[in-house]
C-alpha positions as a Markdown table, in Angstrom:
| # | Residue | x | y | z |
|---|---|---|---|---|
| 1 | Met | 0.0 | 0.0 | 0.0 |
| 2 | Gly | 1.2 | 3.5 | -0.8 |
| 3 | Val | 1.3 | 6.3 | 1.8 |
| 4 | Leu | -0.1 | 9.7 | 1.4 |
| 5 | Ala | 2.6 | 12.2 | 2.3 |
| 6 | Leu | 1.0 | 15.1 | 4.2 |
| 7 | Arg | 4.0 | 16.3 | 6.2 |
| 8 | Ala | 4.8 | 19.6 | 7.8 |
| 9 | Asn | 6.9 | 21.7 | 5.4 |
| 10 | Pro | 10.5 | 20.5 | 5.8 |
| 11 | Ala | 11.8 | 23.7 | 4.3 |
| 12 | Leu | 10.3 | 25.6 | 7.3 |
| 13 | Ser | 11.2 | 23.0 | 9.9 |
| 14 | Ser | 14.6 | 21.9 | 11.0 |
| 15 | Ala | 13.5 | 20.4 | 14.3 |
| 16 | Pro | 13.3 | 16.6 | 14.6 |
| 17 | Gln | 9.8 | 15.1 | 14.2 |
| 18 | Val | 8.3 | 13.5 | 17.2 |
| 19 | Asp | 6.6 | 10.3 | 16.3 |
| 20 | Thr | 3.0 | 10.1 | 17.5 |
| 21 | Gly | 3.2 | 6.4 | 17.5 |
| 22 | Pro | 1.7 | 3.7 | 15.3 |
| 23 | Val | -2.0 | 3.8 | 14.4 |
| 24 | Ser | -3.9 | 1.3 | 16.5 |
| 25 | Ile | -7.1 | 0.0 | 14.8 |
| 26 | Pro | -9.4 | -2.7 | 15.9 |
| 27 | Asp | -8.4 | -6.1 | 14.4 |
| 28 | Val | -11.6 | -6.7 | 12.5 |
| 29 | Pro | -12.3 | -7.1 | 8.8 |
| 30 | Gly | -12.4 | -3.7 | 7.1 |
| 31 | Thr | -11.0 | -1.7 | 4.3 |
| 32 | Glu | -7.5 | -0.2 | 4.0 |
| 33 | Leu | -7.3 | 2.9 | 1.9 |
| 34 | Thr | -4.4 | 4.8 | 0.6 |
| 35 | Trp | -4.6 | 8.4 | -0.8 |
| 36 | Glu | -4.4 | 6.9 | -4.3 |
| 37 | Asp | -7.3 | 4.6 | -3.6 |
| 38 | Cys | -9.4 | 7.5 | -2.4 |
| 39 | Val | -8.6 | 9.5 | -5.5 |
| 40 | Arg | -9.4 | 6.6 | -7.8 |
| 41 | Leu | -12.7 | 5.8 | -6.1 |
| 42 | Ala | -13.8 | 9.4 | -5.9 |
| 43 | Thr | -13.0 | 10.0 | -9.6 |
| 44 | Ala | -15.2 | 7.1 | -10.5 |
| 45 | Asn | -18.0 | 7.4 | -8.0 |
| 46 | Asn | -18.4 | 10.9 | -6.5 |
| 47 | Pro | -21.9 | 12.0 | -7.5 |
| 48 | Ala | -21.2 | 15.7 | -7.7 |
| 49 | Leu | -18.3 | 15.0 | -10.1 |
| 50 | Gln | -20.4 | 12.7 | -12.2 |
| 51 | Ser | -23.1 | 15.4 | -12.4 |
| 52 | Ser | -20.6 | 18.0 | -13.7 |
| 53 | Arg | -19.4 | 15.6 | -16.3 |
| 54 | Glu | -22.9 | 15.1 | -17.5 |
| 55 | Ala | -23.4 | 18.8 | -17.7 |
| 56 | Val | -20.4 | 19.0 | -20.0 |
| 57 | Leu | -21.9 | 16.4 | -22.3 |
| 58 | Asn | -25.2 | 18.3 | -22.3 |
| 59 | Ser | -23.5 | 21.6 | -23.2 |
| 60 | Asp | -21.5 | 19.9 | -25.9 |
| 61 | Ala | -24.6 | 18.4 | -27.5 |
| 62 | Val | -26.3 | 21.8 | -27.4 |
| 63 | Arg | -23.2 | 23.4 | -29.1 |
| 64 | Met | -23.3 | 20.8 | -31.9 |
| 65 | Gly | -27.0 | 21.3 | -32.3 |
| 66 | Ala | -26.5 | 25.1 | -32.8 |
| 67 | Tyr | -24.6 | 24.3 | -36.1 |
| 68 | Ser | -27.7 | 22.7 | -37.6 |
| 69 | Ala | -29.1 | 26.1 | -38.8 |
| 70 | Leu | -26.1 | 26.3 | -41.2 |
| 71 | Tyr | -27.2 | 23.2 | -43.1 |
| 72 | Pro | -30.2 | 22.7 | -45.4 |
| 73 | Gln | -33.3 | 21.3 | -43.9 |
| 74 | Ile | -34.7 | 18.4 | -46.0 |
| 75 | Ser | -38.1 | 16.8 | -45.4 |
| 76 | Ala | -40.2 | 14.2 | -47.2 |
| 77 | Ser | -44.0 | 14.0 | -47.1 |
| 78 | Phe | -46.7 | 11.8 | -48.5 |
| 79 | Ser | -50.5 | 12.5 | -48.4 |
| 80 | Gly | -53.6 | 10.9 | -49.6 |
| 81 | Asn | -57.0 | 12.6 | -50.1 |
| 82 | Arg | -60.6 | 11.2 | -50.6 |
| 83 | Ser | -63.3 | 13.8 | -51.4 |
| 84 | Tyr | -66.9 | 14.0 | -52.6 |
| 85 | Ser | -68.8 | 16.7 | -54.4 |
| 86 | Gly | -72.3 | 16.8 | -55.9 |
| 87 | Pro | -75.2 | 19.2 | -56.8 |
| 88 | Gly | -77.6 | 17.8 | -54.2 |
| 89 | Leu | -78.3 | 15.2 | -51.6 |
| 90 | Tyr | -79.8 | 12.7 | -54.1 |
| 91 | Ser | -77.7 | 13.4 | -57.1 |
| 92 | Glu | -75.3 | 11.0 | -58.6 |
| 93 | Asn | -72.2 | 10.6 | -56.4 |
| 94 | Asn | -69.0 | 12.2 | -57.5 |
| 95 | Tyr | -65.9 | 10.9 | -55.6 |
| 96 | Ser | -62.3 | 11.7 | -56.3 |
| 97 | Thr | -59.1 | 10.3 | -54.9 |
| 98 | Ser | -55.6 | 11.9 | -55.0 |
| 99 | Tyr | -52.1 | 11.0 | -53.8 |
| 100 | Thr | -49.1 | 13.3 | -53.4 |
| 101 | Glu | -45.5 | 12.7 | -52.4 |
| 102 | Gln | -43.0 | 15.6 | -52.0 |
| 103 | Leu | -39.4 | 16.1 | -51.2 |
| 104 | Ser | -38.7 | 19.6 | -49.9 |
| 105 | Leu | -35.4 | 21.5 | -49.2 |
| 106 | Ser | -35.0 | 24.9 | -47.4 |
| 107 | Gln | -31.9 | 26.8 | -46.6 |
| 108 | Thr | -31.6 | 29.9 | -44.4 |
| 109 | Ile | -29.3 | 32.2 | -46.4 |
| 110 | Phe | -29.2 | 35.1 | -43.9 |
| 111 | Asn | -30.9 | 35.7 | -40.5 |
| 112 | Gly | -29.1 | 38.7 | -39.2 |
| 113 | Phe | -26.2 | 36.7 | -37.7 |
| 114 | Ala | -28.6 | 35.0 | -35.2 |
| 115 | Thr | -27.1 | 31.6 | -36.1 |
| 116 | Lys | -23.6 | 32.9 | -35.5 |
| 117 | Gly | -24.7 | 34.3 | -32.1 |
| 118 | Asn | -26.4 | 31.1 | -31.2 |
| 119 | Ile | -23.2 | 29.1 | -32.0 |
| 120 | Asp | -21.0 | 31.5 | -30.1 |
| 121 | Gln | -23.3 | 31.4 | -27.1 |
| 122 | Ala | -23.4 | 27.6 | -27.1 |
| 123 | Arg | -19.6 | 27.5 | -27.3 |
| 124 | Ala | -19.4 | 29.9 | -24.3 |
| 125 | Gln | -21.8 | 27.7 | -22.4 |
| 126 | Leu | -19.6 | 24.6 | -23.1 |
| 127 | Asn | -16.6 | 26.6 | -21.8 |
| 128 | Leu | -18.6 | 27.5 | -18.7 |
| 129 | Ala | -19.5 | 23.8 | -18.2 |
| 130 | Leu | -15.8 | 22.8 | -18.6 |
| 131 | Ala | -14.7 | 25.4 | -16.1 |
| 132 | Ser | -17.4 | 24.3 | -13.7 |
| 133 | Leu | -16.1 | 20.7 | -14.1 |
| 134 | Asp | -12.6 | 21.9 | -13.2 |
| 135 | Glu | -13.9 | 23.7 | -10.2 |
| 136 | Glu | -15.8 | 20.6 | -9.1 |
| 137 | Lys | -12.7 | 18.5 | -9.5 |
| 138 | Ala | -10.8 | 20.9 | -7.3 |
| 139 | Ser | -13.7 | 20.9 | -4.8 |
| 140 | Thr | -14.0 | 17.1 | -4.7 |
| 141 | Ser | -10.2 | 16.8 | -4.3 |
| 142 | Tyr | -10.4 | 19.2 | -1.3 |
| 143 | Asn | -13.3 | 17.3 | 0.2 |
| 144 | Val | -11.7 | 13.9 | -0.2 |
| 145 | Lys | -8.3 | 15.1 | 1.1 |
| 146 | Thr | -10.0 | 16.8 | 4.1 |
| 147 | Ala | -12.0 | 13.6 | 4.9 |
| 148 | Phe | -8.9 | 11.4 | 4.4 |
| 149 | Ala | -6.8 | 13.6 | 6.6 |
| 150 | Asn | -9.5 | 13.7 | 9.3 |
| 151 | Leu | -9.6 | 9.9 | 9.3 |
| 152 | Ile | -5.8 | 9.8 | 9.8 |
| 153 | Tyr | -6.2 | 12.4 | 12.5 |
| 154 | Ala | -8.9 | 10.3 | 14.2 |
| 155 | Gln | -6.7 | 7.2 | 14.1 |
| 156 | Lys | -3.8 | 9.0 | 15.6 |
| 157 | Leu | -6.0 | 10.7 | 18.2 |
| 158 | Met | -7.1 | 7.2 | 19.2 |
| 159 | Thr | -3.4 | 6.2 | 19.8 |
| 160 | Ile | -2.7 | 9.4 | 21.7 |
| 161 | Ser | -5.8 | 9.0 | 23.8 |
| 162 | Arg | -4.8 | 5.5 | 24.8 |
| 163 | Asp | -1.3 | 6.8 | 25.7 |
| 164 | Val | -2.9 | 9.5 | 27.8 |
| 165 | Val | -5.0 | 6.9 | 29.6 |
| 166 | Asp | -1.8 | 5.0 | 30.3 |
| 167 | Ile | -0.1 | 8.1 | 31.6 |
| 168 | Arg | -3.0 | 9.0 | 33.8 |
| 169 | Glu | -3.3 | 5.5 | 35.1 |
| 170 | Lys | 0.4 | 5.5 | 36.1 |
| 171 | Ala | 0.1 | 8.9 | 37.7 |
| 172 | Ala | -3.1 | 7.9 | 39.6 |
| 173 | Arg | -1.4 | 4.7 | 40.8 |
| 174 | Leu | 1.7 | 6.6 | 41.9 |
| 175 | Val | -0.3 | 9.3 | 43.8 |
| 176 | Arg | -2.4 | 6.5 | 45.5 |
| 177 | Leu | 0.7 | 4.7 | 46.6 |
| 178 | Leu | 2.1 | 8.0 | 48.1 |
| 179 | Tyr | -1.3 | 8.7 | 49.7 |
| 180 | Glu | -1.3 | 5.3 | 51.3 |
| 181 | Gly | 2.2 | 5.8 | 52.4 |
| 182 | Gly | 1.2 | 9.1 | 54.1 |
| 183 | Ser | 3.2 | 11.5 | 51.9 |
| 184 | Glu | 0.3 | 12.7 | 49.8 |
| 185 | Asp | -3.1 | 14.1 | 50.6 |
| 186 | Lys | -6.5 | 12.7 | 49.6 |
| 187 | Gly | -7.5 | 15.7 | 47.5 |
| 188 | Asn | -4.5 | 15.2 | 45.1 |
| 189 | Met | -5.4 | 11.5 | 44.9 |
| 190 | Leu | -9.0 | 12.3 | 43.9 |
| 191 | Leu | -7.9 | 14.9 | 41.4 |
| 192 | Glu | -5.6 | 12.4 | 39.7 |
| 193 | Gln | -8.5 | 9.9 | 39.6 |
| 194 | Ala | -10.8 | 12.5 | 38.0 |
| 195 | Glu | -8.2 | 13.3 | 35.4 |
| 196 | Leu | -8.0 | 9.6 | 34.6 |
| 197 | Asp | -11.7 | 9.5 | 34.2 |
| 198 | Gln | -11.5 | 12.5 | 31.9 |
| 199 | Ala | -8.8 | 10.7 | 29.8 |
| 200 | Val | -11.1 | 7.6 | 29.5 |
| 201 | Tyr | -14.0 | 9.9 | 28.4 |
| 202 | Asn | -11.7 | 11.5 | 25.8 |
| 203 | Leu | -10.8 | 8.1 | 24.5 |
| 204 | Asn | -14.4 | 7.1 | 24.0 |
| 205 | Gln | -15.0 | 10.4 | 22.3 |
| 206 | Ala | -12.1 | 9.8 | 20.0 |
| 207 | Glu | -13.5 | 6.4 | 19.1 |
| 208 | Arg | -16.8 | 8.0 | 18.1 |
| 209 | Asn | -14.9 | 10.6 | 16.1 |
| 210 | Leu | -13.2 | 7.8 | 14.3 |
| 211 | Asp | -16.5 | 6.2 | 13.3 |
| 212 | Leu | -17.8 | 9.6 | 12.0 |
| 213 | Ser | -14.7 | 10.2 | 10.0 |
| 214 | Ser | -15.1 | 6.8 | 8.2 |
| 215 | Val | -18.7 | 7.7 | 7.3 |
| 216 | Gln | -17.6 | 11.1 | 6.0 |
| 217 | Leu | -14.8 | 9.7 | 3.9 |
| 218 | Met | -17.2 | 7.1 | 2.3 |
| 219 | Glu | -19.6 | 10.0 | 1.5 |
| 220 | Met | -16.8 | 11.8 | -0.4 |
| 221 | Ile | -15.6 | 8.8 | -2.4 |
| 222 | Gly | -19.2 | 7.9 | -3.2 |
| 223 | Lys | -19.0 | 4.2 | -2.5 |
| 224 | Glu | -20.0 | 2.0 | 0.4 |
| 225 | Leu | -17.1 | 0.0 | 1.7 |
| 226 | Pro | -16.7 | -2.6 | 4.5 |
| 227 | Gln | -16.2 | -0.9 | 7.9 |
| 228 | Pro | -14.0 | 0.1 | 9.6 |
| 229 | Leu | -12.0 | 2.2 | 7.1 |
| 230 | Val | -8.3 | 2.4 | 7.8 |
| 231 | Ala | -6.4 | 5.3 | 6.2 |
| 232 | Glu | -2.8 | 4.4 | 5.3 |
| 233 | Gly | -0.8 | 7.7 | 5.4 |
| 234 | Glu | 0.7 | 10.5 | 7.4 |
| 235 | Leu | -0.3 | 14.1 | 8.1 |
| 236 | Lys | 2.4 | 15.7 | 6.0 |
| 237 | Thr | 2.4 | 18.6 | 3.6 |
| 238 | Asn | 4.6 | 19.4 | 0.6 |
| 239 | Pro | 7.4 | 22.0 | 0.6 |
| 240 | Leu | 6.3 | 25.6 | 0.1 |
| 241 | Thr | 7.5 | 27.7 | -2.7 |
| 242 | Ala | 8.3 | 31.4 | -2.6 |
| 243 | Thr | 5.3 | 33.9 | -2.4 |
| 244 | Pro | 3.6 | 33.6 | -5.8 |
| 245 | Asp | 2.0 | 36.3 | -7.9 |
| 246 | Phe | -1.6 | 36.1 | -6.8 |
| 247 | Lys | -2.9 | 38.2 | -9.6 |
| 248 | Gln | -1.4 | 35.8 | -12.2 |
| 249 | Leu | -2.8 | 32.8 | -10.3 |
| 250 | Ala | -6.2 | 34.4 | -10.1 |
| 251 | Val | -6.6 | 34.5 | -13.9 |
| 252 | Gln | -5.8 | 30.8 | -14.1 |
| 253 | Thr | -8.5 | 29.6 | -11.7 |
| 254 | Pro | -11.8 | 27.8 | -12.8 |
| 255 | Thr | -13.7 | 30.7 | -11.3 |
| 256 | Tyr | -12.0 | 33.1 | -13.7 |
| 257 | Phe | -12.8 | 30.9 | -16.7 |
| 258 | Gln | -16.4 | 30.5 | -15.6 |
| 259 | Gln | -16.8 | 34.3 | -15.5 |
| 260 | Arg | -14.9 | 34.8 | -18.7 |
| 261 | Ala | -17.3 | 32.3 | -20.4 |
| 262 | Glu | -20.3 | 34.2 | -19.0 |
| 263 | Val | -18.8 | 37.4 | -20.6 |
| 264 | Asp | -18.5 | 35.6 | -24.0 |
| 265 | Ala | -22.1 | 34.3 | -23.7 |
| 266 | Ser | -23.4 | 37.8 | -22.9 |
| 267 | Ala | -21.5 | 39.1 | -25.9 |
| 268 | Ala | -23.1 | 36.5 | -28.1 |
| 269 | Gly | -26.5 | 37.5 | -26.7 |
| 270 | Ile | -26.0 | 41.0 | -28.2 |
| 271 | Thr | -25.4 | 39.4 | -31.6 |
| 272 | Ile | -28.6 | 37.4 | -31.2 |
| 273 | Ala | -30.6 | 40.5 | -30.1 |
| 274 | Asp | -29.2 | 42.6 | -33.0 |
| 275 | Ser | -30.4 | 40.0 | -35.5 |
| 276 | Gly | -33.9 | 41.5 | -35.1 |
| 277 | Trp | -32.8 | 44.6 | -37.0 |
| 278 | Tyr | -32.0 | 42.6 | -40.2 |
| 279 | Pro | -34.2 | 40.7 | -42.7 |
| 280 | Thr | -34.4 | 37.0 | -42.9 |
| 281 | Ile | -33.7 | 35.4 | -46.4 |
| 282 | Thr | -34.6 | 31.8 | -47.1 |
| 283 | Ala | -34.4 | 29.7 | -50.2 |
| 284 | Thr | -36.7 | 26.7 | -50.9 |
| 285 | Ala | -37.0 | 24.0 | -53.5 |
| 286 | Ala | -39.4 | 21.1 | -53.8 |
| 287 | Ala | -40.0 | 18.1 | -56.1 |
| 288 | Met | -43.3 | 16.3 | -56.1 |
| 289 | Arg | -45.4 | 13.6 | -57.8 |
| 290 | Ser | -49.2 | 13.2 | -57.7 |
| 291 | Asp | -52.0 | 11.2 | -59.3 |
| 292 | Thr | -55.3 | 9.6 | -58.6 |
| 293 | Gln | -53.8 | 6.1 | -58.4 |
| 294 | Phe | -50.5 | 4.3 | -58.1 |
| 295 | Pro | -48.0 | 4.6 | -59.6 |
| 296 | Leu | -47.9 | 8.4 | -59.5 |
| 297 | Lys | -47.2 | 9.8 | -62.9 |
| 298 | Val | -47.8 | 13.6 | -62.6 |
| 299 | Asn | -44.4 | 15.2 | -61.8 |
| 300 | Gly | -43.7 | 18.8 | -60.7 |
| 301 | Trp | -41.2 | 20.9 | -58.9 |
| 302 | Ser | -40.9 | 24.4 | -57.4 |
| 303 | Ala | -38.2 | 26.7 | -56.3 |
| 304 | Gly | -38.0 | 30.2 | -54.8 |
| 305 | Phe | -36.9 | 32.4 | -52.1 |
| 306 | Ala | -38.5 | 34.5 | -49.4 |
| 307 | Val | -37.4 | 37.7 | -47.7 |
| 308 | Ser | -39.1 | 38.8 | -44.5 |
| 309 | Tyr | -38.3 | 42.0 | -42.6 |
| 310 | Pro | -39.9 | 42.9 | -39.3 |
| 311 | Ile | -41.2 | 46.5 | -39.6 |
| 312 | Phe | -42.7 | 46.9 | -36.2 |
| 313 | Gln | -42.7 | 44.5 | -33.2 |
| 314 | Gly | -43.7 | 46.9 | -30.4 |
| 315 | Gly | -40.1 | 47.7 | -29.6 |
| 316 | Gln | -39.1 | 44.1 | -28.8 |
| 317 | Thr | -35.8 | 44.2 | -30.7 |
| 318 | Tyr | -34.9 | 47.6 | -29.1 |
| 319 | Phe | -35.4 | 46.3 | -25.6 |
| 320 | Asn | -33.8 | 42.9 | -26.4 |
| 321 | Val | -30.6 | 44.8 | -27.5 |
| 322 | Lys | -30.8 | 47.1 | -24.5 |
| 323 | Ala | -31.1 | 44.1 | -22.1 |
| 324 | Ala | -28.3 | 42.2 | -23.8 |
| 325 | Asn | -25.9 | 45.2 | -23.5 |
| 326 | Ala | -26.8 | 45.5 | -19.8 |
| 327 | Ala | -26.1 | 41.8 | -19.3 |
| 328 | Leu | -22.7 | 42.2 | -20.9 |
| 329 | Arg | -21.8 | 45.1 | -18.7 |
| 330 | Glu | -23.0 | 43.1 | -15.7 |
| 331 | Ser | -20.8 | 40.0 | -16.6 |
| 332 | Leu | -17.8 | 42.3 | -17.1 |
| 333 | Gln | -18.2 | 43.7 | -13.7 |
| 334 | Asn | -18.7 | 40.2 | -12.2 |
| 335 | Leu | -15.4 | 39.2 | -13.9 |
| 336 | Arg | -13.6 | 42.2 | -12.4 |
| 337 | Ser | -15.1 | 41.6 | -9.0 |
| 338 | Gly | -14.5 | 37.9 | -9.1 |
| 339 | Thr | -10.8 | 38.3 | -10.1 |
| 340 | Asp | -10.2 | 40.7 | -7.2 |
| 341 | Gln | -11.9 | 38.4 | -4.8 |
| 342 | Ser | -9.8 | 35.5 | -6.1 |
| 343 | Val | -6.6 | 37.5 | -5.5 |
| 344 | Ser | -7.7 | 38.1 | -1.9 |
| 345 | Thr | -8.7 | 34.5 | -1.3 |
| 346 | Leu | -5.4 | 33.2 | -2.7 |
| 347 | Ala | -3.4 | 35.6 | -0.6 |
| 348 | Gly | -5.3 | 34.6 | 2.5 |
| 349 | Asp | -5.1 | 30.8 | 1.8 |
| 350 | Phe | -1.3 | 31.1 | 1.2 |
| 351 | Lys | -0.8 | 33.0 | 4.4 |
| 352 | Gly | -2.9 | 30.3 | 6.3 |
| 353 | Leu | -0.7 | 27.6 | 4.8 |
| 354 | Val | 2.6 | 29.3 | 5.7 |
| 355 | Asp | 1.3 | 30.0 | 9.2 |
| 356 | Ser | 0.1 | 26.4 | 9.7 |
| 357 | Ala | 3.4 | 25.0 | 8.5 |
| 358 | Asp | 5.3 | 27.2 | 10.9 |
| 359 | Asn | 3.0 | 26.2 | 13.7 |
| 360 | Val | 3.7 | 22.6 | 13.1 |
| 361 | Arg | 7.4 | 23.3 | 13.6 |
| 362 | Ile | 6.7 | 25.2 | 16.8 |
| 363 | Gln | 4.4 | 22.6 | 18.2 |
| 364 | Asp | 6.9 | 19.9 | 17.4 |
| 365 | Glu | 9.6 | 21.7 | 19.5 |
| 366 | Leu | 7.1 | 22.2 | 22.3 |
| 367 | Leu | 6.2 | 18.5 | 22.2 |
| 368 | Glu | 9.8 | 17.4 | 22.4 |
| 369 | Ala | 10.4 | 19.7 | 25.4 |
| 370 | Thr | 7.2 | 18.7 | 27.3 |
| 371 | Ala | 8.0 | 15.0 | 26.7 |
| 372 | Leu | 11.4 | 15.5 | 28.3 |
| 373 | Arg | 10.0 | 17.5 | 31.1 |
| 374 | Tyr | 7.4 | 14.9 | 31.9 |
| 375 | Lys | 10.0 | 12.1 | 31.9 |
| 376 | Ile | 12.2 | 14.1 | 34.4 |
| 377 | Ala | 9.2 | 15.2 | 36.5 |
| 378 | Glu | 7.8 | 11.7 | 36.9 |
| 379 | Gln | 11.2 | 10.5 | 38.3 |
| 380 | Asp | 11.5 | 13.5 | 40.6 |
| 381 | Tyr | 8.0 | 13.2 | 41.9 |
| 382 | Arg | 8.5 | 9.5 | 42.5 |
| 383 | Asn | 11.6 | 10.3 | 44.6 |
| 384 | Gly | 9.9 | 13.1 | 46.5 |
| 385 | Leu | 11.9 | 15.9 | 44.8 |
| 386 | Met | 8.8 | 17.6 | 43.3 |
| 387 | Ser | 5.5 | 18.8 | 44.6 |
| 388 | Phe | 2.2 | 17.3 | 43.3 |
| 389 | Glu | 1.2 | 20.6 | 41.8 |
| 390 | Asp | 4.3 | 20.9 | 39.7 |
| 391 | Phe | 4.1 | 17.2 | 38.6 |
| 392 | Asp | 0.4 | 17.5 | 37.7 |
| 393 | Thr | 1.0 | 20.7 | 35.7 |
| 394 | Ile | 3.9 | 19.2 | 33.8 |
| 395 | Thr | 1.9 | 16.0 | 33.1 |
| 396 | Gly | -1.1 | 18.1 | 31.9 |
| 397 | Asn | 1.2 | 20.1 | 29.6 |
| 398 | Tyr | 2.6 | 17.0 | 28.0 |
| 399 | Val | -0.8 | 15.4 | 27.5 |
| 400 | Ser | -2.2 | 18.6 | 26.0 |
| 401 | Gln | 0.9 | 19.2 | 23.8 |
| 402 | Gln | 0.5 | 15.8 | 22.1 |
| 403 | Glu | -3.0 | 16.7 | 21.0 |
| 404 | Ala | -1.9 | 20.3 | 20.1 |
| 405 | Tyr | 0.9 | 18.9 | 17.8 |
| 406 | Leu | -1.5 | 16.5 | 16.1 |
| 407 | Ser | -4.0 | 19.3 | 15.6 |
| 408 | Ala | -1.3 | 21.5 | 14.1 |
| 409 | Glu | -0.5 | 18.7 | 11.6 |
| 410 | Leu | -4.1 | 18.4 | 10.6 |
| 411 | Ser | -4.5 | 22.2 | 10.3 |
| 412 | Ala | -1.5 | 22.3 | 8.0 |
| 413 | Val | -3.0 | 19.6 | 5.7 |
| 414 | Leu | -6.3 | 21.3 | 5.6 |
| 415 | Ala | -4.6 | 24.6 | 4.8 |
| 416 | Glu | -2.8 | 23.0 | 2.0 |
| 417 | Ala | -6.0 | 21.5 | 0.7 |
| 418 | Ala | -7.6 | 24.9 | 0.7 |
| 419 | Trp | -4.7 | 26.5 | -1.1 |
| 420 | Glu | -5.0 | 23.8 | -3.8 |
| 421 | Glu | -8.7 | 24.3 | -4.1 |
| 422 | Ala | -8.4 | 28.1 | -4.4 |
| 423 | Arg | -6.0 | 27.6 | -7.4 |
| 424 | Gly | -8.4 | 25.1 | -9.0 |
| 425 | Leu | -5.9 | 22.3 | -8.5 |
| 426 | Gly | -6.2 | 18.8 | -6.9 |
| 427 | Ala | -5.6 | 15.2 | -7.3 |
| 428 | Ile | -8.8 | 14.4 | -9.4 |
| 429 | Pro | -7.7 | 13.9 | -13.1 |
């Protein structure tokens, strides 16, 4: 099995990493998942991703359909008619029968560039769907990465919680022995027992959190798998680069391409609205045969053209053009506003990632220090060289710091996922 590397940025951290210990998972049948497994499953099964793919196919079909107006329209028809006519109700009957078959062709020669506008608009809608698909890929990658990291965090938290229970049990046993020996008071013994009970509660809570994380990961990958899920990986992030040009990154995001496509669609809408000012020219041709019986022997054909020009439509074209121009101006302002917002979002997410990576380094150093202090304090307290208050404080700091370091690792991974999503990147192909 591969391992997802989600490590605190080594370029920002020179301190040695403190191992949080192996992941301890119940030894029951389940499913082991690597990061690559999650990406593969989500790519194939995530419903939101599949919906976006279908939207692209829909838009592409509409785009291809828009070209149909450029080609001649050909139709074939056949009709049969039976009729009666006579001078009165009792006169001799006069019935007639006729059959007609016809092949017709019509071609739009000019329609005020409406066809061009419809094609351009359909192409813009396809580009919008493609950009939306890219955005959904980035969003799905973020959600899957977040759920996978949360499952790793929950697994490691279980290990830490068990370690904390062991630490509290040792401390409670030591204080009880000292109390029974007459060198410690009952209040301190009861306090240590309460802290042990708190540690057991935290362990039970961590177990419930583990179950929830499994459910959330299955939701993101879009597939039911045998429980429990076991994530194979570490909470590590990739090295950071120098501060990027956020303006340049902003115009490469799916959001920018979505809004750019909306501008193109609005521009095509003006072309469609302007077509109302122009005449429509159509050419037609038809070949036919008719007779009163089969085979049909009377042949004929016709050809012609038609020009229609709307003289007055109650101002419809005028207002359509006015509305289309307003829609274009609106989409241009949305593009400008969206780009500025993307720059701000990118800058904020990058700052959050750098801060989180730095925090992992700091929390690592603190964990190393508190671990050493706890080891020394335990020995000193056992030998009567340290008060209970100092021993309890140092023990509490060590316990808290283990969770703080793990939380910092998770925060760094989530910050990296947010930074990738803001740029429209991710692991989903």
